[in-house]
C-alpha positions as CSV (number, residue, x, y, z in Angstrom):
1,M,-70.1,-99.1,11.4
2,V,-71.5,-102.0,9.4
3,N,-72.7,-102.3,5.8
4,C,-76.0,-103.9,4.8
5,A,-75.4,-104.4,1.0
6,E,-78.6,-106.4,0.7
7,Y,-80.5,-103.1,1.1
8,D,-78.2,-100.4,-0.1
9,D,-74.5,-100.1,-0.5
10,D,-74.4,-96.9,1.4
11,L,-76.8,-97.7,4.2
12,E,-74.8,-97.0,7.3
13,I,-75.8,-98.9,10.5
14,T,-73.7,-98.4,13.6
15,L,-73.3,-100.7,16.5
16,T,-73.7,-98.7,19.8
17,K,-71.9,-99.3,23.0
18,G,-75.1,-100.7,24.4
19,G,-75.2,-103.4,21.8
20,K,-78.0,-101.8,19.8
21,F,-77.8,-101.1,16.0
22,I,-78.8,-97.6,14.8
23,T,-79.1,-95.6,11.7
24,E,-80.1,-92.0,11.1
25,F,-81.1,-90.4,7.9
26,H,-82.7,-87.3,6.4
27,V,-86.3,-87.3,5.2
28,A,-88.1,-84.2,4.0
29,S,-90.7,-83.2,6.6
30,A,-93.4,-83.3,3.9
31,F,-93.3,-87.1,4.3
32,Y,-93.4,-87.3,8.1
33,G,-97.2,-87.7,8.1
34,N,-97.1,-90.5,5.5
35,I,-94.6,-92.4,7.7
36,I,-96.5,-91.9,10.9
37,G,-99.9,-92.6,9.5
38,M,-103.3,-92.0,11.1
39,K,-102.9,-91.7,14.8
40,G,-99.4,-93.2,14.5
41,N,-100.6,-96.5,13.3
42,R,-98.2,-96.9,10.4
43,K,-95.2,-96.1,12.4
44,R,-96.2,-98.5,15.1
45,E,-96.9,-101.2,12.6
46,I,-93.3,-100.8,11.2
47,E,-91.8,-100.8,14.6
48,M,-93.7,-104.0,15.7
49,S,-93.0,-105.9,12.5
50,T,-89.3,-105.1,12.4
51,D,-88.7,-105.0,16.2
52,T,-87.3,-101.5,16.0
53,S,-87.8,-98.0,17.5
54,I,-88.3,-95.1,15.1
55,K,-87.9,-91.5,16.2
56,I,-89.2,-88.8,13.9
57,P,-88.8,-85.1,14.4
58,K,-91.9,-83.3,15.8
59,H,-94.1,-81.2,13.6
60,G,-92.4,-78.0,12.7
61,E,-89.0,-79.3,13.5
62,T,-86.2,-80.5,11.3
63,G,-83.7,-83.2,11.9
64,K,-83.0,-86.9,11.1
65,I,-85.2,-90.0,11.5
66,V,-83.5,-92.4,13.8
67,I,-84.1,-96.2,13.8
68,T,-82.8,-98.4,16.6
69,G,-83.0,-102.2,16.7
70,P,-81.5,-105.4,18.1
71,T,-80.0,-106.5,14.8
72,E,-78.6,-105.0,11.7
73,R,-81.2,-106.7,9.6
74,S,-84.1,-105.3,11.7
75,V,-82.8,-101.8,11.3
76,A,-82.2,-102.2,7.6
77,S,-85.7,-103.7,7.2
78,A,-87.4,-100.7,8.9
79,W,-85.2,-98.3,6.9
80,S,-86.4,-100.0,3.7
81,R,-90.0,-99.7,4.8
82,V,-89.7,-96.0,5.4
83,N,-88.0,-95.5,2.1
84,M,-90.8,-97.3,0.3
85,I,-93.4,-95.1,1.9
86,V,-91.5,-92.0,0.8
87,L,-91.0,-93.3,-2.7
88,Q,-94.7,-94.1,-3.1
89,N,-95.7,-90.7,-1.8
90,R,-93.1,-88.7,-3.7
91,D,-94.8,-89.8,-6.9
92,N,-97.9,-87.8,-5.7
93,K,-96.0,-84.6,-5.2
94,Q,-95.8,-81.9,-7.8
95,I,-92.5,-81.7,-9.8
96,T,-90.3,-78.9,-8.4
97,H,-87.1,-79.1,-10.5
98,F,-85.8,-80.7,-13.6
99,V,-82.4,-81.5,-15.2
100,S,-82.2,-80.2,-18.7
101,I,-79.8,-79.3,-21.5
102,P,-80.3,-76.1,-23.5
103,V,-81.1,-76.3,-27.2
104,V,-78.7,-73.9,-29.0
105,S,-79.7,-74.6,-32.6
106,E,-80.8,-71.5,-34.5
107,E,-82.6,-73.8,-37.0
108,I,-84.7,-75.3,-34.2
109,W,-85.4,-71.8,-32.8
110,K,-86.6,-70.7,-36.2
111,N,-88.7,-73.7,-36.8
112,F,-90.3,-73.3,-33.4
113,D,-91.1,-69.7,-34.1
114,D,-92.6,-70.6,-37.5
115,F,-94.8,-73.2,-35.8
116,K,-95.9,-70.6,-33.2
117,Q,-96.8,-68.1,-36.0
118,K,-98.9,-70.7,-37.8
119,I,-100.8,-71.5,-34.7
120,V,-101.5,-67.9,-33.5
121,T,-102.4,-66.6,-37.0
122,G,-104.6,-69.6,-37.8
123,P,-108.1,-70.4,-36.7
124,P,-108.8,-69.2,-33.1
125,L,-108.2,-71.7,-30.4
126,R,-109.5,-71.2,-26.9
127,G,-106.8,-70.2,-24.5
128,V,-104.1,-70.2,-27.1
129,D,-102.1,-67.1,-27.9
130,E,-98.5,-66.0,-28.0
131,T,-98.1,-66.0,-24.2
132,V,-98.5,-69.8,-24.0
133,F,-95.4,-70.4,-26.1
134,Q,-91.9,-70.8,-24.6
135,T,-89.2,-68.3,-25.6
136,P,-87.1,-70.0,-28.3
137,G,-83.9,-69.2,-26.4
138,K,-85.3,-71.2,-23.4
139,L,-86.0,-74.4,-25.4
140,H,-84.3,-77.4,-23.7
141,L,-84.1,-81.2,-23.6
142,T,-85.5,-82.4,-20.3
143,I,-83.4,-85.2,-18.9
144,A,-85.1,-85.9,-15.5
145,P,-88.0,-84.2,-13.6
146,L,-87.4,-84.1,-9.9
147,V,-89.4,-83.7,-6.7
148,L,-87.1,-82.0,-4.2
149,L,-88.9,-80.9,-1.1
150,D,-86.3,-79.2,1.1
151,D,-82.8,-77.7,1.0
152,K,-81.1,-81.0,1.9
153,E,-82.6,-82.8,-1.1
154,I,-81.6,-80.0,-3.4
155,E,-78.1,-80.1,-2.0
156,I,-77.8,-83.8,-2.5
157,A,-79.1,-83.6,-6.1
158,V,-76.6,-80.8,-6.9
159,E,-73.7,-82.7,-5.3
160,A,-74.6,-85.9,-7.3
161,L,-74.6,-84.0,-10.6
162,H,-71.4,-82.2,-9.7
163,N,-69.7,-85.5,-9.0
164,Y,-70.9,-86.8,-12.3
165,K,-69.4,-83.9,-14.2
166,N,-66.0,-85.5,-14.9
167,T,-67.7,-88.7,-16.2
168,L,-69.8,-86.5,-18.4
169,S,-66.8,-84.6,-19.8
170,E,-65.0,-87.8,-20.7
171,L,-68.2,-89.2,-22.4
172,F,-68.5,-86.2,-24.8
173,L,-64.8,-85.2,-25.2
174,N,-64.2,-84.6,-28.9
175,S,-67.7,-85.9,-29.8
176,G,-68.8,-82.7,-31.6
177,P,-72.4,-81.4,-31.8
178,I,-75.2,-83.8,-30.9
179,K,-77.8,-83.8,-33.7
180,I,-81.4,-84.4,-32.9
181,V,-84.7,-84.4,-34.7
182,L,-87.9,-83.0,-33.3
183,E,-90.9,-84.8,-34.8
184,G,-94.4,-84.6,-33.5
185,L,-96.0,-83.3,-30.3
186,E,-96.8,-85.0,-27.0
187,I,-98.8,-83.9,-23.9
188,M,-97.5,-84.0,-20.4
189,N,-100.4,-86.0,-18.9
190,D,-102.9,-88.7,-19.9
191,D,-106.0,-86.5,-20.1
192,P,-106.2,-84.4,-23.3
193,T,-108.9,-82.2,-21.7
194,A,-106.5,-81.1,-18.9
195,V,-103.3,-80.4,-20.8
196,D,-101.1,-77.6,-19.5
197,V,-97.8,-78.6,-21.2
198,L,-97.2,-79.6,-24.8
199,Y,-93.7,-80.6,-25.9
200,G,-91.9,-81.8,-28.9
201,K,-90.9,-85.5,-29.3
202,V,-87.2,-86.0,-29.8
203,K,-85.5,-88.4,-32.1
204,F,-81.8,-88.9,-32.3
205,N,-79.8,-89.8,-35.4
206,L,-78.4,-93.3,-34.8
207,T,-74.7,-92.4,-34.4
208,K,-72.3,-93.5,-31.7
209,Y,-72.4,-90.0,-30.2
210,N,-76.1,-90.0,-29.9
211,T,-75.9,-93.5,-28.3
212,Q,-73.5,-91.9,-25.8
213,F,-76.0,-89.1,-25.2
214,Q,-78.8,-91.6,-24.4
215,R,-76.5,-93.5,-22.1
216,M,-75.6,-90.2,-20.4
217,A,-79.3,-89.4,-19.9
218,D,-80.0,-92.9,-18.6
219,N,-77.1,-92.6,-16.2
220,I,-78.3,-89.3,-14.8
221,V,-81.8,-90.6,-14.3
222,Q,-80.5,-93.7,-12.5
223,L,-78.0,-91.6,-10.4
224,L,-80.7,-89.2,-9.3
225,S,-83.2,-91.9,-8.7
226,K,-80.9,-93.5,-6.2
227,K,-79.5,-90.3,-4.7
228,V,-82.6,-88.3,-4.4
229,I,-85.3,-90.9,-3.9
230,F,-83.4,-93.3,-1.8
231,R,-80.0,-92.1,-0.5
232,S,-81.1,-88.5,0.0
233,F,-82.5,-89.9,3.2
234,I,-79.0,-90.8,4.5
235,G,-77.5,-87.9,6.4
């Protein structure tokens, strides 16, 4: 097994007995069509430009994508091209999961309920009633939205968060409660006429613990971006 750190620290490329280099990795089947392209044109273009052979499971089947080539660099280059296609097309998929931290402040719950009552008892707004508001006990801070398209990707995301648990515990050991301020509202998308999610904007008091909280959130986002978007493909 060889390592191609130029592309990814955990990209595993094996030298076969026949002198070829090979790597195999998981990709959710939802992306197979994007990799293959119209009439297989995209797949063939990658194979020709990198001098590799790419095997993709047939429609309706699951398995790993296998890339074979004459050099480590050629295989790594094809792997990178495939990953880029998946990354670009993942952005077009609907969010399936998110990492969040529950809000357990009774003060925030009460303020949220007061806000809801002001809206529902005020001037009528089309499509707005009590049913569009979240239950106060389910309020949370969203750390990272995720697009996980099969059981393997879910497994990898869970494993990554589980492995981060010890680091997280050390980060907040003896830190006490994290104080936040909710100030203002924001919409989930850029089109105000097509809003389906409205959320509170969070501000943190500038303390060392809140700095730790932000660092933790950034670490989780970076960890999952690498594990789920890139390394989730590695079997």
